Backbone as JSON Lines, residues from 0, in Angstrom:
{"i":0,"aa":"X","n":[4.07,6.98,14.57],"ca":[5.12,7.06,13.63],"c":[5.98,5.8,13.64]}
{"i":1,"aa":"X","n":[5.88,5.41,12.26],"ca":[6.88,3.76,12.17],"c":[7.87,4.29,11.08]}
{"i":2,"aa":"X","n":[8.74,3.82,10.97],"ca":[10.07,4.06,10.42],"c":[10.47,2.59,9.67]}
{"i":3,"aa":"X","n":[10.72,2.67,8.71],"ca":[11.38,1.36,7.63],"c":[12.2,1.87,7.01]}
{"i":4,"aa":"X","n":[13.6,1.16,7.4],"ca":[14.57,1.45,6.44],"c":[15.82,0.53,7.21]}
{"i":5,"aa":"X","n":[17.26,0.58,6.75],"ca":[16.93,1.7,5.8],"c":[17.38,1.24,4.67]}
{"i":6,"aa":"X","n":[17.08,2.09,3.73],"ca":[16.97,2.22,2.63],"c":[18.32,2.56,1.26]}
{"i":7,"aa":"X","n":[18.57,2.08,0.3],"ca":[19.76,2.64,-0.05],"c":[19.75,3.63,-1.06]}
{"i":8,"aa":"X","n":[18.6,4.1,-1.67],"ca":[18.19,4.73,-2.17],"c":[16.9,5.71,-2.32]}
{"i":9,"aa":"X","n":[17.07,7.09,-2.55],"ca":[15.57,7.69,-3.02],"c":[15.01,6.88,-4.16]}
{"i":10,"aa":"X","n":[15.41,6.65,-5.13],"ca":[15.07,5.47,-6.37],"c":[14.35,4.35,-5.71]}
{"i":11,"aa":"X","n":[15.02,3.65,-5.21],"ca":[14.72,2.31,-4.35],"c":[13.25,2.54,-3.52]}
{"i":12,"aa":"X","n":[13.17,3.54,-3.12],"ca":[11.91,4.2,-2.04],"c":[11.11,4.48,-3.17]}
{"i":13,"aa":"X","n":[11.24,5.27,-4.04],"ca":[10.11,5.53,-4.89],"c":[9.55,4.47,-5.75]}
{"i":14,"aa":"X","n":[10.35,3.13,-6.19],"ca":[9.91,2.29,-7.19],"c":[9.19,0.82,-6.19]}
{"i":15,"aa":"X","n":[9.72,1.49,-4.62],"ca":[8.82,0.31,-3.43],"c":[7.64,1.09,-3.5]}
{"i":16,"aa":"X","n":[7.49,2.41,-3.71],"ca":[6.23,3.02,-3.1],"c":[4.87,2.83,-4.41]}
{"i":17,"aa":"X","n":[5.98,2.8,-5.26],"ca":[4.93,2.85,-6.5],"c":[4.26,1.3,-6.74]}
{"i":18,"aa":"X","n":[5.21,0.3,-6.59],"ca":[5.09,-1.35,-6.39],"c":[4.16,-1.73,-5.38]}
{"i":19,"aa":"X","n":[4.16,-0.97,-4.33],"ca":[3.25,-1.41,-3.01],"c":[1.68,-0.51,-3.34]}
{"i":20,"aa":"X","n":[1.89,0.66,-4.03],"ca":[0.66,1.22,-4.22],"c":[-0.16,0.21,-5.37]}
{"i":21,"aa":"X","n":[0.53,-0.4,-6.4],"ca":[-0.31,-1.16,-7.37],"c":[-1.11,-2.5,-6.53]}
{"i":22,"aa":"X","n":[0.1,-2.87,-6.15],"ca":[-0.28,-4.08,-4.9],"c":[-1.5,-3.96,-4.11]}
{"i":23,"aa":"X","n":[-1.4,-2.62,-3.03],"ca":[-2.24,-2.48,-2.51],"c":[-2.25,-0.88,-2.35]}
{"i":24,"aa":"X","n":[-3.67,-0.58,-3.09],"ca":[-3.9,1.05,-3.16],"c":[-4.82,1.37,-1.96]}
{"i":25,"aa":"X","n":[-3.68,1.81,-0.85],"ca":[-4.08,2.65,0.04],"c":[-4.71,4.2,-0.08]}
{"i":26,"aa":"X","n":[-4.05,4.44,-0.94],"ca":[-4.12,6.19,-1.53],"c":[-5.66,5.87,-1.89]}
{"i":27,"aa":"X","n":[-6.0,4.96,-2.32],"ca":[-7.37,5.22,-2.92],"c":[-9.1,4.81,-2.04]}
{"i":28,"aa":"X","n":[-8.2,4.69,-0.59],"ca":[-9.24,4.47,0.13],"c":[-9.61,5.77,1.27]}
{"i":29,"aa":"X","n":[-8.79,6.63,0.69],"ca":[-9.05,8.04,1.36],"c":[-10.36,8.25,1.5]}
{"i":30,"aa":"X","n":[-10.48,9.26,2.54],"ca":[-12.17,10.1,2.86],"c":[-12.45,10.73,1.59]}
{"i":31,"aa":"X","n":[-11.96,11.7,0.81],"ca":[-12.29,12.56,0.05],"c":[-11.21,12.27,-1.22]}
{"i":32,"aa":"X","n":[-12.17,11.7,-2.26],"ca":[-11.36,11.43,-3.63],"c":[-11.96,12.33,-4.44]}
{"i":33,"aa":"X","n":[-11.29,12.89,-5.75],"ca":[-12.03,13.55,-6.76],"c":[-12.49,12.75,-7.55]}
{"i":34,"aa":"X","n":[-13.05,12.96,-8.59],"ca":[-13.79,12.02,-9.62],"c":[-12.98,11.08,-10.11]}
{"i":35,"aa":"X","n":[-11.47,11.44,-10.69],"ca":[-10.49,10.45,-10.95],"c":[-10.09,9.46,-10.08]}
{"i":36,"aa":"X","n":[-10.02,10.03,-8.76],"ca":[-9.32,8.89,-7.75],"c":[-10.49,7.94,-7.58]}
{"i":37,"aa":"X","n":[-11.97,8.62,-7.71],"ca":[-13.02,7.66,-7.34],"c":[-12.96,6.21,-8.26]}
{"i":38,"aa":"X","n":[-13.11,6.99,-9.58],"ca":[-12.89,5.89,-10.54],"c":[-12.05,4.52,-10.75]}
{"i":39,"aa":"X","n":[-10.63,5.56,-9.89],"ca":[-9.55,4.44,-10.06],"c":[-9.78,3.16,-9.08]}
{"i":40,"aa":"X","n":[-10.46,3.81,-7.91],"ca":[-10.63,3.31,-6.63],"c":[-11.36,2.17,-6.95]}
{"i":41,"aa":"X","n":[-12.48,2.58,-7.42],"ca":[-13.34,1.55,-8.41],"c":[-12.91,0.24,-9.18]}
{"i":42,"aa":"X","n":[-12.29,0.74,-10.32],"ca":[-11.32,0.0,-10.65],"c":[-10.61,-0.98,-10.03]}
{"i":43,"aa":"X","n":[-9.69,-0.2,-9.18],"ca":[-8.85,-1.52,-8.19],"c":[-9.48,-1.89,-7.27]}
{"i":44,"aa":"X","n":[-10.7,-1.93,-6.9],"ca":[-11.53,-2.77,-6.02],"c":[-10.91,-2.14,-4.46]}
{"i":45,"aa":"X","n":[-10.92,-0.57,-4.38],"ca":[-10.26,-0.44,-3.42],"c":[-11.65,0.64,-2.52]}
{"i":46,"aa":"X","n":[-11.95,-0.02,-1.25],"ca":[-13.23,0.99,-0.54],"c":[-12.83,1.31,0.54]}
{"i":47,"aa":"X","n":[-13.66,2.33,0.87],"ca":[-13.27,2.56,2.19],"c":[-12.81,1.64,3.85]}
{"i":48,"aa":"X","n":[-13.95,0.49,3.65],"ca":[-13.47,-0.25,4.8],"c":[-12.35,-0.91,4.64]}
{"i":49,"aa":"X","n":[-11.89,-1.29,3.52],"ca":[-10.78,-1.8,3.44],"c":[-9.29,-1.01,3.62]}
{"i":50,"aa":"X","n":[-9.32,0.02,4.38],"ca":[-8.13,0.81,4.69],"c":[-7.18,-0.01,5.82]}
{"i":51,"aa":"X","n":[-7.99,-0.51,7.07],"ca":[-7.1,-0.88,7.89],"c":[-6.58,-2.54,7.73]}
{"i":52,"aa":"X","n":[-7.33,-2.72,7.08],"ca":[-6.65,-4.14,6.22],"c":[-5.45,-3.81,5.49]}
{"i":53,"aa":"X","n":[-5.31,-2.89,4.76],"ca":[-4.44,-2.39,3.69],"c":[-2.98,-1.85,4.6]}
{"i":54,"aa":"X","n":[-3.46,-1.32,5.84],"ca":[-2.44,-0.78,6.41],"c":[-2.11,-2.29,7.23]}
{"i":55,"aa":"X","n":[-2.62,-2.91,7.69],"ca":[-1.95,-4.1,8.19],"c":[-1.37,-4.99,7.07]}
{"i":56,"aa":"X","n":[-1.39,-5.21,6.16],"ca":[-0.72,-6.22,5.33],"c":[0.43,-5.53,4.98]}
{"i":57,"aa":"X","n":[0.5,-3.7,4.51],"ca":[1.48,-3.08,4.32],"c":[2.55,-3.3,5.28]}
{"i":58,"aa":"X","n":[2.07,-2.96,6.48],"ca":[3.0,-2.98,7.98],"c":[3.49,-4.43,8.15]}
{"i":59,"aa":"X","n":[2.96,-5.52,8.02],"ca":[3.65,-6.88,8.25],"c":[4.6,-7.03,6.83]}
{"i":60,"aa":"X","n":[4.35,-6.48,5.55],"ca":[5.13,-6.49,4.2],"c":[6.24,-5.9,4.69]}
{"i":61,"aa":"X","n":[6.28,-4.57,5.19],"ca":[7.29,-3.64,5.3],"c":[8.17,-4.37,6.63]}
{"i":62,"aa":"X","n":[7.37,-4.75,7.67],"ca":[7.9,-5.41,8.64],"c":[9.02,-6.74,8.55]}
{"i":63,"aa":"X","n":[8.58,-7.24,7.16],"ca":[9.31,-8.49,7.02],"c":[8.68,-9.75,7.66]}
{"i":64,"aa":"X","n":[7.2,-9.57,8.13],"ca":[6.68,-10.37,9.3],"c":[6.14,-11.74,8.12]}
{"i":65,"aa":"X","n":[6.32,-12.95,8.94],"ca":[5.84,-14.11,8.59],"c":[4.44,-14.1,8.12]}
{"i":66,"aa":"X","n":[3.67,-13.14,8.33],"ca":[2.48,-12.96,8.59],"c":[1.9,-12.19,7.49]}
{"i":67,"aa":"X","n":[2.87,-11.8,6.79],"ca":[2.81,-10.92,5.72],"c":[1.99,-11.88,4.56]}
{"i":68,"aa":"X","n":[1.16,-11.2,3.64],"ca":[0.95,-12.06,2.69],"c":[1.7,-12.85,2.13]}
{"i":69,"aa":"X","n":[1.84,-13.92,1.65],"ca":[2.37,-14.59,0.8],"c":[3.05,-14.1,-1.15]}
{"i":70,"aa":"X","n":[1.83,-13.97,-1.19],"ca":[2.1,-13.16,-2.76],"c":[2.92,-11.94,-2.64]}
{"i":71,"aa":"X","n":[3.12,-11.53,-1.68],"ca":[3.89,-10.2,-1.77],"c":[4.97,-10.66,-1.05]}
{"i":72,"aa":"X","n":[5.55,-11.45,-0.5],"ca":[6.81,-12.15,-0.14],"c":[7.96,-12.98,-0.5]}
{"i":73,"aa":"X","n":[7.03,-13.37,-2.11],"ca":[7.78,-14.46,-3.13],"c":[8.52,-13.34,-4.17]}
């Protein structure tokens, strides 16, 4: 279990989650997806094999590591 924070408010956390989900659609790499979720995964080019790469990218971004994808830190 990892902890990222502190965050100033629940509103900012929800906004960050929304932005990160659009950039790196981790939720669409789940094993069991419904029909709509499968279509959204296809549209957003998210595949099961991308899950670990997305997790590494999200962790690097939230840790503010220099290895984070440059497009996400600017």
